[in-house]
ROGUTOR-443609 format. One line per 5 residues: number of its first residue (from 0); their letters; for each residue x, y negated, z negated of N, C-alpha, C, CB. Coordinates in nm, 4 decimals. Each point is the difference from the previous one (the first is absolute). Glycine has a CB too. Layout:
<pts>
NUM = A = X:Y:Z:X:Y:Z:X:Y:Z:X:Y:Z; ...
</pts>
This chain:
<pts>
0 = MVTAW = -4.3862:-4.6460:-2.6522:0.1294:0.0655:0.0061:0.0918:-0.0604:-0.1074:-0.0291:0.0462:0.2495; 0.1057:0.0382:-0.3111:0.0946:-0.0397:-0.1041:0.1249:-0.0582:0.0655:-0.0881:0.1790:-0.1568; 0.1374:-0.2906:0.1032:0.1228:-0.0571:0.0534:0.1188:0.0841:-0.0463:-0.1027:-0.2321:0.0019; 0.2139:0.2138:0.0643:0.1212:0.0734:-0.0381:0.0418:-0.0364:-0.1421:0.0734:0.0066:0.2409; -0.0831:-0.1357:-0.2743:0.0367:-0.0423:-0.1361:-0.0905:0.0689:-0.1015:0.0807:-0.2237:0.0867
5 = EAAAA = -0.2108:0.2232:-0.0627:-0.0949:0.0618:-0.0941:0.0289:0.1488:-0.0190:-0.1732:-0.1679:0.0684; 0.2031:0.2370:0.0406:0.0287:0.1432:-0.0094:0.1265:0.0252:-0.0809:-0.1124:0.0359:0.2206; 0.2175:-0.1118:-0.1930:0.1257:0.0178:-0.0737:-0.0159:-0.0429:-0.1457:0.1295:-0.0373:0.2125; -0.1992:-0.0739:-0.2346:-0.0161:-0.0553:-0.1345:-0.0790:0.0929:-0.0918:0.0101:-0.2278:0.0991; -0.0921:0.3136:-0.0442:-0.0835:0.0905:-0.0802:0.0755:0.1247:-0.0465:-0.1974:-0.0828:0.1266
10 = VCDPE = 0.3188:0.1033:-0.0778:0.0789:0.1170:-0.0404:0.0363:-0.0122:-0.1479:0.0927:0.0258:0.2353; -0.1182:0.0814:-0.3085:0.0288:-0.0001:-0.1441:0.1450:0.0377:-0.0278:-0.2387:0.0589:-0.0455; 0.2916:-0.1161:-0.0612:0.1331:0.0364:-0.0459:-0.0076:0.1428:-0.0545:0.0605:-0.2436:-0.0545; 0.0266:0.3345:0.0982:-0.0087:0.1386:-0.0471:0.0356:0.0181:-0.1476:0.0544:0.0682:0.2302; 0.0198:-0.1613:-0.2877:0.0396:0.0125:-0.1404:-0.0995:-0.0659:-0.0955:0.2366:0.0052:0.0752
15 = VPVLT = -0.3062:-0.1066:-0.0275:-0.1028:-0.0677:-0.0796:-0.1218:-0.0134:0.0919:0.1716:-0.1293:-0.1467; -0.2521:0.2337:0.1572:-0.1047:0.0058:0.1027:-0.1135:-0.1013:-0.0137:0.0553:0.2356:0.0138; -0.0609:-0.3128:-0.1212:-0.1023:-0.1049:-0.0094:0.0429:-0.1262:0.0728:-0.0728:0.0938:-0.2189; 0.1992:-0.0987:0.2594:0.0519:-0.1158:0.0726:0.0152:0.0316:0.1478:0.1190:-0.0762:-0.2063; -0.1533:-0.0209:0.2897:0.0320:0.0125:0.1417:0.1399:-0.0579:0.0201:-0.2465:-0.0153:0.0705
20 = IEDLG = 0.3033:0.0429:0.0451:0.1320:-0.0573:0.0266:-0.0089:-0.1512:0.0176:0.0710:0.2152:0.1073; -0.1902:-0.2662:-0.0771:-0.0192:-0.1453:0.0036:-0.0023:-0.0556:-0.1425:-0.1292:0.0191:0.2174; 0.0555:0.0470:-0.3097:-0.0021:-0.0420:-0.1406:0.1412:-0.0074:-0.0558:-0.2264:0.1040:-0.0284; 0.3053:-0.0033:0.0617:0.1347:0.0131:-0.0535:0.0973:-0.0996:0.0622:-0.0471:0.2401:-0.0405; 0.0123:-0.2923:0.1581:0.0889:-0.0940:0.0685:0.1048:0.0696:0.0847:-0.0368:-0.1585:-0.1849
25 = VLRGV = 0.0199:0.2878:0.2063:0.0935:0.0782:0.0813:-0.0240:-0.0252:0.1492:0.0102:0.1758:-0.1808; -0.1350:-0.2017:0.2176:-0.0350:-0.0281:0.1389:0.0432:-0.1424:0.0323:-0.1965:0.1619:-0.0071; 0.2911:-0.1758:0.0977:0.0568:-0.1319:0.0296:-0.0445:-0.0562:0.1346:0.1947:0.0639:-0.1377; -0.2310:0.0215:0.2315:-0.0413:-0.0524:0.1292:-0.0612:0.1058:0.0889:0.1777:-0.1680:-0.0194; -0.2665:0.1241:0.1090:-0.0633:0.0879:0.0985:-0.0056:-0.0767:0.1313:-0.1386:0.1230:-0.1775
30 = EVEGQ = 0.1994:-0.0663:0.2791:-0.0010:-0.0621:0.1333:-0.0663:0.0960:0.0981:0.2116:-0.1322:-0.0508; -0.3012:0.0794:0.1332:-0.0732:0.0810:0.0969:0.0316:-0.0497:0.1400:-0.1845:0.0450:-0.1670; 0.2227:0.0497:0.2536:0.0199:-0.0276:0.1426:-0.0747:0.1078:0.0751:0.2281:-0.1110:-0.0353; -0.3496:0.0799:0.0792:-0.0838:0.1006:0.0663:-0.0385:0.1082:-0.0988:0.1116:-0.0464:0.2201; -0.0749:0.1707:-0.1899:-0.0281:0.1125:-0.0898:0.1200:0.0373:-0.0862:-0.1638:0.0833:0.1666
35 = RVTVT = 0.2686:-0.1641:-0.1596:0.1200:0.0235:-0.0815:-0.0028:-0.0908:-0.1223:0.1322:0.0663:0.2053; -0.1100:-0.0065:-0.3220:0.0014:-0.0752:-0.1254:0.1345:0.0220:-0.0679:-0.2523:0.0212:-0.0257; 0.3120:-0.1302:-0.0192:0.1228:0.0067:-0.0786:-0.0317:-0.0543:-0.1385:0.1489:-0.0261:0.2064; -0.1262:0.1109:-0.3065:-0.0274:-0.0349:-0.1387:0.1336:-0.0111:-0.0725:-0.2271:0.1168:0.0039; 0.2439:-0.2223:-0.0809:0.1213:-0.0189:-0.0788:-0.0347:0.0144:-0.1468:0.0997:-0.1526:0.1750
40 = ITPTY = -0.0223:0.2369:-0.2442:-0.0188:0.0206:-0.1436:0.1330:-0.0220:-0.0718:-0.1885:0.1646:0.0426; 0.1784:-0.2077:-0.1673:0.1168:-0.0148:-0.0860:-0.0253:0.0844:-0.1233:0.0523:-0.2349:0.0857; 0.0294:0.3371:-0.1099:-0.0220:0.0846:-0.1175:0.0300:-0.0744:-0.1291:0.0559:0.1998:0.1375; -0.1138:-0.1521:-0.2462:0.0231:-0.0630:-0.1295:0.1454:0.0153:-0.0438:-0.2385:0.0444:-0.0616; 0.3017:0.0622:0.1026:0.1433:0.0237:-0.0254:0.0594:0.0572:0.1276:-0.0363:0.0407:-0.2507
45 = SGCPA = 0.1638:-0.0654:0.2746:0.0620:0.0491:0.1234:-0.0026:0.1517:0.0092:0.1456:-0.2007:0.0004; -0.1461:0.2693:-0.1124:-0.0049:0.1462:0.0005:-0.1363:0.0552:-0.0357:0.2378:-0.0005:-0.0593; -0.3422:-0.0772:0.0789:-0.1355:0.0396:-0.0389:-0.0399:0.1302:0.0695:-0.0611:-0.2420:-0.0356; 0.0281:0.3459:-0.0425:-0.0358:0.1286:0.0600:-0.1347:-0.0004:0.0709:0.1340:0.1059:-0.1763; -0.2148:-0.2091:0.1557:-0.1326:-0.0056:0.0611:0.0009:-0.0553:0.1423:-0.0917:-0.0283:-0.2273
50 = VSAIR = 0.2052:-0.0225:0.2730:0.0053:-0.0659:0.1308:-0.0446:0.0920:0.1134:0.1853:-0.1416:-0.0862; -0.1399:0.2633:0.0880:-0.0383:0.0900:0.1107:-0.1493:0.0314:-0.0048:0.2312:0.1003:-0.0010; -0.2880:-0.0846:-0.1180:-0.1440:0.0246:-0.0116:-0.0783:-0.1227:0.0461:0.0406:0.1590:-0.1918; 0.0051:-0.2782:0.1537:-0.0667:-0.1229:0.0438:0.0071:-0.0106:0.1518:0.0570:-0.1142:-0.2182; 0.0592:0.1386:0.2741:0.0171:-0.0056:0.1460:-0.0982:0.0947:0.0689:0.2438:-0.0587:-0.0294
55 = DDVVL = -0.2501:0.1820:-0.0161:-0.0910:0.0983:0.0595:-0.1461:-0.0425:-0.0130:0.1661:0.1790:-0.0524; -0.2024:-0.2324:-0.0645:-0.1380:-0.0428:-0.0230:-0.0380:-0.1200:0.0869:0.0179:0.0856:-0.2341; 0.0767:-0.1769:0.2565:-0.0254:-0.1149:0.0870:-0.0213:0.0469:0.1434:0.1383:-0.1481:-0.1504; -0.0529:0.2375:0.1971:-0.0153:0.0547:0.1359:-0.1356:0.0679:0.0142:0.2495:0.0327:0.0180; -0.2877:0.0482:-0.1152:-0.1281:0.0702:0.0043:-0.1172:-0.0985:0.0002:0.1054:0.1942:-0.1194
60 = ALTRA = -0.0998:-0.2953:0.0328:-0.1094:-0.0977:-0.0090:-0.0174:-0.0762:0.1315:0.0434:-0.0228:-0.2463; 0.0664:-0.0175:0.3069:-0.0089:-0.0758:0.1248:-0.0397:0.0882:0.1184:0.1724:-0.1562:-0.0894; -0.1275:0.2792:0.0895:-0.0405:0.0939:0.1048:-0.1499:0.0249:-0.0091:0.2282:0.1087:-0.0027; -0.2775:-0.0882:-0.1197:-0.1446:0.0190:-0.0197:-0.0797:-0.1246:0.0393:0.0506:0.1605:-0.1855; 0.0109:-0.2768:0.1739:-0.0668:-0.1250:0.0372:0.0034:-0.0235:0.1511:0.0618:-0.0944:-0.2233
65 = GFAEV = 0.0025:0.1853:0.2979:-0.0027:-0.0078:0.1455:0.1250:-0.0539:0.0665:-0.2369:-0.0285:-0.0262; 0.3425:0.0078:-0.0499:0.1234:-0.0497:0.0598:0.0860:0.1179:0.0444:-0.0084:-0.2079:-0.1442; 0.0508:0.2044:0.2697:0.0708:0.1145:0.0596:0.1443:0.0123:-0.0459:-0.1473:-0.0230:0.1958; 0.2155:-0.0871:-0.2099:0.1409:0.0018:-0.0389:0.0201:-0.0813:-0.1275:0.0690:0.0261:0.2413; -0.0052:0.0361:-0.3398:0.0236:-0.0675:-0.1275:0.1465:0.0143:-0.0373:-0.2377:0.0433:-0.0746
70 = DVRLT = 0.2985:-0.1549:0.0457:0.1394:-0.0020:-0.0444:0.0025:-0.0664:-0.1370:0.0909:-0.0095:0.2399; -0.0353:0.0781:-0.3395:0.0114:-0.0566:-0.1340:0.1472:-0.0307:-0.0247:-0.2043:0.1283:-0.0845; 0.2292:-0.2544:0.0587:0.1372:-0.0446:-0.0238:0.0189:-0.0329:-0.1471:0.0150:-0.0898:0.2346; 0.1013:0.1247:-0.2826:0.0366:-0.0234:-0.1390:0.0958:-0.1176:-0.0045:-0.0322:0.2445:-0.0599; 0.0056:-0.3409:-0.0272:0.0923:-0.1108:-0.0182:0.0327:-0.0128:-0.1483:-0.0925:-0.1195:0.2039
75 = LSPAW = 0.2181:0.0962:-0.2315:0.0453:-0.0138:-0.1387:0.0343:-0.1449:-0.0348:0.0873:0.2339:0.0103; -0.1001:-0.3224:0.0884:0.0344:-0.1396:-0.0238:-0.1112:-0.0888:0.0536:0.2468:0.0528:0.0120; -0.3027:-0.1381:-0.0932:0.0320:-0.0175:-0.1412:-0.0484:0.1194:-0.0819:-0.0139:-0.2490:0.0287; 0.0788:0.2694:-0.1404:-0.0344:0.1117:-0.0875:-0.1397:-0.0205:-0.0584:0.2441:0.0356:-0.0548; -0.3168:0.0749:0.0379:-0.1340:-0.0044:-0.0581:0.0059:-0.0569:-0.1409:-0.0695:0.1971:0.1396
80 = TTDWM = -0.0342:-0.2681:-0.1769:-0.0107:-0.0563:-0.1334:-0.1445:0.0136:-0.0485:0.1900:-0.1622:0.0472; -0.2079:0.1741:-0.1763:-0.1352:0.0079:-0.0555:-0.0768:-0.1288:0.0238:0.0821:0.1595:-0.1733; -0.0132:-0.2662:0.2104:-0.0679:-0.1244:0.0358:-0.0912:0.0204:0.1211:0.1939:-0.1310:-0.0919; -0.1670:0.2326:0.1723:-0.0802:0.0281:0.1186:-0.1277:0.0767:-0.0316:0.2094:0.0008:0.1311; -0.2213:0.0514:-0.2519:-0.1216:0.0735:-0.0373:-0.1175:-0.0967:-0.0078:0.1363:0.1707:-0.1281
85 = SEDGK = -0.2511:-0.1249:0.1735:-0.1192:-0.0851:-0.0081:-0.0551:-0.0011:-0.1422:-0.0533:0.0495:0.2412; -0.0187:-0.1553:-0.2734:-0.0653:-0.0066:-0.1313:-0.1021:0.1124:-0.0130:0.0337:-0.2501:-0.0079; -0.1006:0.2826:0.1180:-0.0953:0.1109:-0.0009:0.0725:0.1315:-0.0296:-0.1476:-0.1227:0.1649; 0.2655:0.1396:-0.1068:0.0802:0.1193:-0.0268:0.0388:0.0108:-0.1462:0.0858:-0.0113:0.2319; -0.0497:-0.1015:-0.2933:0.0358:-0.0002:-0.1419:-0.1203:0.0371:-0.0865:0.1749:-0.1747:0.0451
90 = RKLLA = -0.2937:0.1262:-0.0065:-0.1219:0.0377:-0.0731:-0.0278:0.1497:0.0146:-0.0933:-0.2314:0.0362; 0.1160:0.2842:0.0832:-0.0207:0.1437:0.0234:0.0953:0.0833:-0.0858:-0.0754:-0.0494:0.2353; 0.2014:0.0044:-0.2459:0.0966:0.0706:-0.0851:-0.0494:0.0057:-0.1441:0.1873:-0.0743:0.1501; -0.2307:-0.0385:-0.2015:-0.0472:-0.0074:-0.1378:-0.1200:0.0928:-0.0223:0.0826:-0.2373:-0.0132; -0.1771:0.2352:0.1055:-0.1179:0.0871:-0.0112:0.0391:0.1479:0.0078:-0.1409:-0.1811:0.1031
95 = YGIAP = 0.2494:0.2110:-0.0346:0.0488:0.1375:0.0160:0.0804:0.0459:-0.1215:0.0054:-0.0347:0.2477; 0.0289:-0.0588:-0.3363:0.0754:0.0356:-0.1199:0.1487:-0.0267:0.0097:-0.1694:0.1695:-0.0403; 0.2106:-0.2481:0.1387:0.1403:-0.0383:0.0161:0.0100:-0.1490:-0.0275:0.0443:0.1844:0.1711; 0.0447:-0.2217:-0.2619:0.0197:-0.1422:-0.0285:0.0641:-0.0657:0.1224:0.0246:0.0451:-0.2503; -0.0899:-0.1468:0.3059:0.0550:-0.0645:0.1199:0.1197:-0.0882:-0.0339:-0.2277:0.0047:0.1037
100 = PTGSS = 0.3085:-0.0379:-0.0035:0.1117:-0.0912:-0.0247:-0.0533:-0.1378:-0.0369:0.1457:0.1288:0.1609; -0.0733:-0.1965:-0.2471:-0.0379:-0.1364:-0.0368:0.1184:-0.0915:0.0258:-0.1638:0.0831:-0.1749; 0.1370:-0.2055:0.2096:0.1071:-0.0933:0.0310:0.0494:0.0197:0.1416:0.0654:-0.0038:-0.2397; 0.0335:-0.0744:0.2758:0.0552:0.0128:0.1340:0.1361:0.0658:-0.0069:-0.1265:-0.2026:0.0759; 0.1636:0.2605:0.0354:0.1270:0.0713:0.0079:0.1155:-0.0981:-0.0023:-0.1094:0.1846:0.1285
105 = PAGRR = 0.2308:-0.1372:-0.1615:0.1165:-0.0891:0.0047:0.0162:-0.0635:0.1379:0.1112:0.1404:-0.1750; -0.1416:-0.0656:0.2808:0.0129:-0.0543:0.1352:-0.1036:-0.1086:0.0260:0.0896:0.2200:0.0776; -0.2040:-0.2116:-0.1461:-0.1057:-0.0971:0.0194:0.0196:-0.1284:-0.0783:-0.1491:0.1887:0.0415; 0.2394:-0.1883:-0.1362:0.0248:-0.1192:-0.0812:0.0974:-0.0919:0.0727:-0.0419:0.1305:-0.2126; 0.0013:-0.2524:0.2336:0.0848:-0.0948:0.0722:0.0560:-0.1087:-0.0915:-0.1345:0.0448:0.2048
110 = AAGPL = 0.0656:-0.0724:-0.3131:0.0415:-0.1108:-0.0867:0.1178:0.0400:-0.0869:-0.2343:-0.0860:-0.0011; 0.3215:-0.0106:-0.0226:0.1119:0.0231:-0.0908:-0.0506:-0.0118:-0.1430:0.1670:-0.0886:0.1697; -0.0924:0.1444:-0.2606:-0.0372:-0.0123:-0.1405:-0.0234:0.1351:-0.0631:-0.1003:-0.2207:0.0484; 0.0394:0.2205:-0.1657:-0.0203:0.1249:-0.0728:-0.0899:0.0966:0.0770:0.0299:-0.1252:-0.2138; 0.0016:0.2512:0.2019:-0.0810:0.1031:0.0624:-0.0972:0.0558:-0.1029:0.1857:0.0565:0.1619
115 = PVQLA = -0.3126:-0.0400:-0.1244:-0.0950:0.0575:-0.0950:0.0339:0.1466:-0.0257:-0.1787:-0.1602:0.0782; 0.1631:0.2003:-0.2019:0.0259:0.1386:-0.0388:-0.1310:0.0598:-0.0489:0.2426:-0.0503:-0.0614; -0.2761:0.1655:0.1164:-0.1224:0.0663:-0.0434:0.0283:0.0709:-0.1314:-0.0802:0.0293:0.2393; 0.0084:-0.0666:-0.3442:0.0230:0.0573:-0.1315:-0.0865:0.1222:-0.0259:0.0613:-0.2255:-0.0802; -0.1747:0.2346:0.1468:-0.0892:0.1130:-0.0226:-0.0785:0.0288:0.1262:-0.0167:-0.0562:-0.2440
120 = VRCPQ = -0.0245:0.1801:0.2570:-0.0862:0.0419:0.1097:-0.1343:0.0370:-0.0619:0.1968:0.0838:0.1435; -0.3038:-0.1400:-0.0897:-0.1337:0.0249:-0.0527:-0.0467:0.1410:0.0384:-0.0530:-0.2473:0.0139; 0.0025:0.3207:-0.1114:-0.0521:0.1345:0.0233:-0.1240:-0.0086:0.0897:0.0899:0.0793:-0.2248; -0.0934:-0.0041:0.3342:-0.1169:-0.0041:0.0879:-0.1215:0.0726:-0.0594:0.1567:-0.0116:0.1940; -0.1359:0.0883:-0.2999:-0.1106:0.0734:-0.0622:-0.0744:-0.0850:-0.1027:0.1265:0.2119:0.0362
125 = CGSLD = -0.0515:-0.2727:-0.1289:-0.0644:-0.0727:-0.1097:0.0323:-0.1493:-0.0023:0.0081:0.2102:-0.1285; 0.0867:-0.2545:0.2106:0.0341:-0.1413:0.0067:0.1029:-0.0467:-0.1017:-0.2248:-0.0326:0.0851; 0.2746:0.1223:-0.1674:0.0969:-0.0377:-0.1033:0.1344:-0.0388:0.0616:-0.1150:0.1541:-0.1612; 0.1828:-0.2466:0.0953:0.1366:-0.0356:0.0387:0.1026:0.0760:-0.0838:-0.0807:-0.2271:0.0694; 0.0331:0.3102:-0.1610:0.0887:0.0792:-0.0854:0.0393:0.1263:0.0757:-0.1080:-0.0908:-0.2124
130 = TREVS = 0.1976:0.0727:0.3099:0.0432:0.1104:0.0862:0.1519:0.0075:0.0005:-0.2060:-0.0250:0.1440; 0.2569:0.1377:-0.0986:0.1455:0.0140:0.0121:0.0335:0.0816:0.1235:0.0266:-0.0154:-0.2499; 0.0871:-0.0185:0.3085:0.0480:0.0739:0.1164:0.0602:0.1309:-0.0473:0.0437:-0.2139:0.1281; -0.0907:0.3241:-0.0713:0.0513:0.1323:-0.0336:0.1119:0.0382:0.0967:-0.2253:0.0672:-0.0933; 0.2047:-0.0995:0.2210:0.0984:0.0318:0.1032:-0.0066:-0.1067:0.1083:-0.0181:0.2485:-0.0484
135 = RFGST = 0.1327:-0.2949:0.0948:0.0048:-0.1021:0.1050:-0.0607:0.0507:0.1297:0.2045:-0.0954:-0.1056; -0.2077:0.2264:0.1229:-0.0590:0.0585:0.1203:-0.1155:0.0895:-0.0391:0.2205:-0.0102:0.1200; -0.3371:-0.0159:-0.0591:-0.1209:0.0766:-0.0280:-0.0230:0.1054:0.1064:-0.0980:-0.1976:-0.1157; -0.0277:0.2137:0.1546:-0.0353:0.1027:0.0977:0.0576:-0.0283:0.1380:-0.2075:0.0408:-0.1284; 0.2406:-0.1672:0.1558:0.0718:-0.0370:0.1219:0.1048:-0.1032:-0.0405:-0.2027:0.0466:0.1523
140 = SCKAL = 0.3000:-0.0700:-0.0658:0.1098:-0.0904:-0.0357:-0.0441:-0.1452:-0.0129:0.1538:0.1549:0.1157; -0.2696:-0.1912:-0.0615:-0.0459:-0.1386:-0.0120:-0.0832:-0.0225:-0.1260:0.0019:-0.0162:0.2486; -0.0149:0.1195:-0.3306:-0.0759:-0.0137:-0.1247:0.0854:0.0432:-0.1189:-0.2155:0.0402:0.1246; 0.1859:-0.0970:-0.2404:0.0644:0.0382:-0.1258:-0.1062:0.0659:-0.0875:0.1713:-0.1906:0.0150; -0.1284:0.2820:-0.1017:-0.0920:0.0684:-0.0901:-0.0043:-0.0735:-0.1332:0.0462:0.2212:0.1129
145 = YECRS = -0.1658:-0.2550:-0.1556:-0.0228:-0.0707:-0.1263:-0.0900:0.0824:-0.0897:0.0281:-0.2216:0.1146; -0.0276:0.1824:-0.2417:-0.0893:0.0596:-0.0985:-0.0649:-0.1138:-0.0769:0.1414:0.2118:-0.0193; -0.2710:-0.1988:-0.0062:-0.0719:-0.0989:-0.0798:0.0024:0.0454:-0.1449:-0.1491:-0.0644:0.1955; 0.1925:-0.0231:-0.2829:0.0044:0.0331:-0.1430:-0.1369:-0.0138:-0.0660:0.2377:-0.0758:-0.0056; -0.3306:0.0097:0.0727:-0.1338:-0.0169:-0.0565:-0.0889:0.1207:0.0295:0.0242:-0.2478:0.0254
150 = CLEPF = -0.0377:0.2821:0.1032:-0.0885:0.1118:0.0354:0.0769:0.1306:0.0223:-0.1564:-0.1650:0.1031; 0.2904:0.1561:-0.1067:0.0902:0.1154:0.0133:-0.0004:0.0645:0.1384:-0.0361:0.0390:-0.2400; -0.0196:-0.1085:0.3381:-0.0037:0.0533:0.1359:0.1268:-0.0365:0.0770:-0.2502:-0.0155:-0.0028; 0.3053:0.1098:0.0786:0.1098:-0.0347:0.0909:-0.0591:-0.0638:0.1261:0.1451:0.1907:-0.0898; -0.0677:-0.2756:0.1549:-0.0459:-0.0592:0.1248:0.1190:-0.0454:0.0832:-0.2138:-0.0726:-0.1104
155 = DHFKV = 0.1914:0.0627:0.2404:0.1008:-0.0533:0.0914:-0.0145:-0.1508:0.0075:0.0016:0.2143:0.1334; 0.1107:-0.2812:-0.1135:0.0033:-0.1439:0.0243:0.0724:-0.0212:0.1324:-0.0016:-0.0567:-0.2504; -0.0652:-0.0079:0.3446:0.0615:-0.0305:0.1287:0.0987:-0.1135:-0.0232:-0.2064:0.0751:0.1321; 0.3362:-0.0461:-0.1187:0.1046:-0.0963:-0.0312:0.0015:-0.1174:0.0977:0.1334:0.1860:-0.0977; -0.1015:-0.3031:0.0448:0.0202:-0.1166:0.0857:0.1266:0.0273:0.0782:-0.1168:-0.1623:-0.1610
160 = H = 0.1077:0.1432:0.2877:0.1132:0.0299:0.0890:0.0097:-0.1060:0.1060:-0.0242:0.2452:-0.0412
</pts>
């Protein structure tokens, strides 16, 4: 039998279907009391349009796994950060053609002193650092649109958040 965590963790992100909500770090908690399951998720942005689809998919996955009552709770605090993404999720993004976030988010930085600045985003197609940001917002608000000057391919970059 599949555990409640396993069922919820296997739900794919509707905007980037190669990632599960566990890979993305959106899945924050699963509590089981008998046949009742409470799942806590944190969206990548407070206005994320995928939240209702994720909620529905989590309910469906847990119902199919045999849980009679499913409650999906949304929490905005602490705010989601790319620091919560798994390394496996970042590898999946790269294989899918999306440049994964690099470095840690401002919220994840605790040390005082200079802040690292990302000077280039590596092209997921050819690996070149000769890229430029075309638009701060790509196919979704958590991604930026880039262009590679070497292979001339456009690509999304998952922004550090």
